[in-house]
VOGU-3710 file (C-alpha; in Angstrom, 3 decimals, decimal comma):
1> msrsaidnsk> 16,548/11,054/-18,614  17,941/12,238/-15,322  16,326/11,566/-11,966  15,558/15,271/-11,436  13,707/15,408/-14,745  11,588/12,448/-13,698  10,953/13,871/-10,225  9,895/17,238/-11,632  7,619/15,841/-14,318  3,875/15,664/-13,836
11> sgrwfhrepw> 3,856/11,859/-13,638  6,777/11,901/-11,204  4,549/13,454/-8,569  2,424/10,303/-8,477  5,381/8,116/-7,606  6,502/9,575/-4,303  6,963/6,954/-1,639  5,390/8,433/1,509  1,659/8,559/0,655  1,694/5,154/-1,028
21> ealamtliag> 3,566/3,550/1,874  0,990/4,975/4,261  -1,811/3,498/2,136  -0,117/0,089/1,991  0,435/0,041/5,756  -3,191/1,053/6,293  -4,309/-1,873/4,135  -2,123/-4,269/6,121  -3,445/-2,945/9,440  -7,017/-3,066/8,158
31> givmmvqpws> -6,543/-6,677/7,077  -5,243/-7,612/10,523  -8,235/-5,935/12,171  -10,513/-7,807/9,759  -8,818/-11,071/10,723  -9,183/-10,707/14,499  -12,693/-9,231/14,709  -15,353/-11,680/15,985  -18,493/-10,273/14,274  -18,419/-10,979/10,547
41> idlysysfvv> -17,273/-14,071/8,700  -17,246/-12,044/5,462  -14,646/-9,618/6,831  -12,598/-12,562/8,077  -12,769/-14,294/4,691  -11,401/-11,227/2,839  -8,746/-10,395/5,430  -6,004/-12,489/3,819  -6,591/-10,856/0,433  -6,399/-7,391/1,994
51> ilagtlgfvv> -3,188/-8,225/3,872  -1,685/-9,715/0,714  -2,630/-6,641/-1,362  -1,105/-4,348/1,253  2,093/-6,387/1,439  2,536/-6,566/-2,324  1,758/-2,870/-2,573  4,368/-2,086/0,061  6,990/-4,131/-1,795  6,273/-2,267/-5,038
61> vshfpe> 6,107/1,163/-3,377  9,390/0,613/-1,564  11,087/0,974/-4,963  9,581/4,425/-5,639  11,812/7,494/-5,247  11,599/9,530/-2,073
//
């Protein structure tokens, strides 16, 4: 199957890079904010998981077509 057939298919619309990269970067930034805030130990304790999820998501999304 050619790349244009994949890009034009209904499922191909879900795999565009830009919106998913924005979501992954938002997760990373949110995790950093959670890590440096001084108010809640619960936010601090989940910050590493959020940063890790954002980083792994960014690595996966970077292989999506533009």
